[in-house]
C-alpha positions in Angstrom: -40.0 64.0 -10.4 -38.0 64.9 -13.4 -38.5 63.6 -16.5 -36.2 60.8 -18.0 -33.1 61.9 -20.3 -34.1 61.6 -24.1 -31.5 58.6 -24.4 -34.0 56.5 -21.8 -37.0 56.7 -24.0 -35.0 54.3 -26.8 -34.9 51.9 -23.7 -38.4 51.0 -23.9 -38.6 49.8 -27.2 -36.1 47.0 -26.5 -38.6 45.5 -24.0 -40.3 43.3 -26.9 -37.2 42.0 -28.3 -35.9 41.0 -24.9 -38.9 39.2 -24.5 -38.3 37.6 -27.7 -34.9 36.5 -26.5 -36.1 35.1 -23.3 -38.9 33.1 -25.1 -35.8 31.8 -27.5 -33.8 30.5 -25.0 -36.8 29.0 -23.1 -37.4 27.0 -26.3 -33.8 26.1 -27.0 -33.5 24.9 -23.5 -36.3 23.1 -23.6 -36.0 21.5 -27.1 -37.6 18.0 -27.5 -35.3 14.9 -27.6 -33.9 14.0 -30.6 -33.8 10.2 -31.9 -30.9 8.3 -30.9 -28.2 7.3 -33.6 -26.8 4.0 -33.3 -23.7 5.3 -35.8 -22.9 8.0 -33.1 -23.2 5.7 -29.9 -20.8 3.4 -31.8 -18.7 5.9 -32.5 -18.6 7.6 -28.9 -18.0 3.6 -27.6 -14.8 3.4 -29.8 -13.6 7.4 -29.0 -10.9 7.5 -26.5 -10.7 10.3 -23.9 -8.5 13.6 -24.9 -6.8 13.9 -21.7 -5.5 17.3 -22.5 -9.1 18.7 -22.2 -10.4 19.7 -18.7 -13.5 18.0 -17.5 -13.3 20.9 -14.7 -16.1 23.3 -14.1 -14.7 26.7 -15.8 -14.1 29.3 -13.5 -16.1 32.3 -13.5 -13.3 34.8 -14.9 -13.4 32.2 -17.7 -16.9 32.0 -18.7 -16.6 36.1 -18.5 -13.8 36.3 -20.8 -15.0 33.7 -23.1 -18.3 36.1 -23.3 -16.4 39.1 -23.9 -14.4 37.4 -26.5 -17.5 36.7 -29.1 -17.2 38.5 -32.0 -19.9 41.4 -32.6 -22.3 41.2 -35.7 -22.7 37.3 -35.5 -25.2 35.1 -33.6 -23.5 33.3 -30.9 -26.1 30.1 -31.8 -28.9 29.0 -34.0 -30.9 30.7 -31.1 -30.2 34.1 -32.6 -28.8 35.8 -29.8 -26.4 38.4 -30.5 -23.1 38.8 -29.1 -23.6 42.5 -28.2 -26.5 41.3 -26.2 -24.5 38.8 -24.2 -21.7 41.2 -23.9 -23.8 44.0 -22.3 -25.1 41.7 -19.5 -21.8 39.7 -19.6 -21.8 39.7 -15.5 -25.3 38.2 -14.3 -25.1 36.0 -17.9 -21.6 34.6 -16.6 -22.7 34.0 -13.3 -25.8 32.1 -14.3 -24.2 29.9 -16.9 -21.2 29.4 -14.3 -24.0 28.5 -11.7 -25.6 26.0 -14.1 -22.1 24.1 -15.0 -21.8 23.9 -11.2 -25.0 22.3 -10.8 -24.1 19.7 -14.0 -20.8 19.0 -12.5 -22.4 18.5 -8.7 -20.4 21.2 -7.3 -22.4 23.4 -5.2 -19.9 26.2 -5.0 -20.1 29.1 -7.3 
């Protein structure tokens, strides 16, 4: 078997970073519940829905486009996942996010 090109050696060093990113995502998704706020509940009860905002599941190409439009060099959220990482895996991440949105909305199609 031929040796791997020199460029692939650098990929091996990203494994701990990817593992940390996966752990960060898990911690973010499994965060503990927060204490309810009576002020926020009152505000939500008095709010009127914005009919200009779609409540439909975003289409897969919309999710992909949103990921590709993230600005480089900035964290996507408090979890510290950088835009470049999301963009590098835009297809599988878009598909997973779209599938989750379909499940949340009770729509089994993906």
